[in-house]
VMD Tcl script that draws the C-alpha trace (Angstrom):
set ca {
  {5.37 88.02 -4.45}
  {8.86 89.04 -4.73}
  {11.85 86.69 -4.84}
  {13.42 85.31 -1.68}
  {16.48 84.38 -0.49}
  {16.63 80.50 -1.43}
  {17.29 77.40 1.03}
  {17.79 73.97 -0.10}
  {14.84 71.50 0.87}
  {14.87 67.89 0.82}
  {18.75 67.23 1.42}
  {21.34 67.56 -1.25}
  {19.53 66.64 -4.24}
  {20.74 68.53 -7.40}
  {17.31 70.09 -8.77}
  {16.73 72.02 -5.71}
  {20.15 73.52 -5.22}
  {20.41 73.91 -9.11}
  {16.97 75.51 -9.25}
  {17.76 77.55 -6.13}
  {20.76 79.18 -7.92}
  {18.29 80.61 -10.52}
  {15.41 82.77 -10.30}
  {12.59 81.11 -7.66}
  {10.05 83.67 -8.86}
  {10.11 81.52 -12.19}
  {8.46 78.75 -10.22}
  {5.31 81.34 -9.85}
  {5.42 82.24 -13.32}
  {5.36 78.40 -14.77}
  {2.77 77.57 -12.20}
  {0.45 80.32 -13.12}
  {0.78 79.86 -16.60}
  {-0.07 75.82 -16.44}
  {-3.77 76.62 -16.27}
  {-4.58 74.19 -13.51}
  {-5.00 75.73 -10.08}
  {-3.65 72.48 -8.25}
  {-0.59 72.41 -10.26}
  {-0.35 76.39 -9.27}
  {-0.56 75.40 -5.88}
  {2.04 72.91 -5.89}
  {4.41 75.23 -7.60}
  {3.63 77.69 -5.04}
  {4.42 75.59 -2.34}
  {7.68 74.55 -3.43}
  {8.33 78.31 -3.97}
  {7.40 79.17 -0.36}
  {9.58 75.91 0.79}
  {12.51 77.09 -1.11}
  {12.18 80.84 0.47}
  {12.71 79.04 4.02}
  {9.08 78.50 5.42}
  {8.17 75.41 7.07}
  {5.97 72.90 5.83}
  {3.48 73.11 8.38}
  {3.27 76.82 7.59}
  {3.03 76.60 3.81}
  {0.30 74.12 4.25}
  {-1.58 76.16 6.04}
  {-0.84 79.40 3.92}
  {-2.30 77.28 1.15}
  {-4.98 75.68 2.54}
  {-3.02 72.06 1.54}
  {-2.58 69.00 3.41}
  {0.78 68.75 4.87}
  {1.23 65.49 3.11}
  {0.65 67.24 -0.32}
  {3.64 70.13 0.21}
  {5.92 67.12 1.14}
  {5.04 65.06 -1.73}
  {5.45 68.12 -4.20}
  {8.82 68.74 -2.42}
  {9.76 65.36 -3.09}
  {8.76 65.11 -6.39}
  {10.32 68.63 -7.27}
  {13.64 67.23 -5.80}
  {13.54 64.17 -7.59}
  {12.07 65.26 -11.03}
  {12.63 68.72 -11.26}
  {9.81 71.23 -12.63}
  {8.20 68.41 -14.29}
  {7.28 66.63 -10.90}
  {5.18 69.37 -10.03}
  {2.62 68.72 -13.21}
  {-0.60 66.88 -12.52}
  {0.66 63.44 -12.81}
  {-2.89 61.44 -11.94}
  {-4.26 59.30 -14.57}
  {-7.28 60.79 -16.39}
  {-10.30 58.95 -15.03}
  {-13.40 59.91 -17.17}
  {-16.92 58.71 -16.18}
  {-17.20 55.15 -16.90}
  {-20.35 54.22 -18.95}
  {-22.88 51.81 -17.96}
  {-24.63 49.07 -20.12}
}
mol new
graphics top color blue
foreach p $ca { graphics top sphere $p radius 0.5 }
foreach p [lrange $ca 0 end-1] q [lrange $ca 1 end] { graphics top cylinder $p $q radius 0.2 }
display resetview
């Protein structure tokens, strides 16, 4: 993907406008280098939103639930890039006695 003209998502929160002033293609690079496909998709979703695509269009294009795109945008808005990484607690198989 090439760079895009950035827009603000999620209102006037600082992370979005500050990051929009830098290169948004950095989002794609960081997401791809994360080694986790789900994380890469969250980065790509936020990239597309910053490029001005609508939430529903992003969800369809990436085969994600709209709620996943909204959550990724909100986490990015509140926490910056670190909010896009997987925050689930690891739940391994539970042993049986």
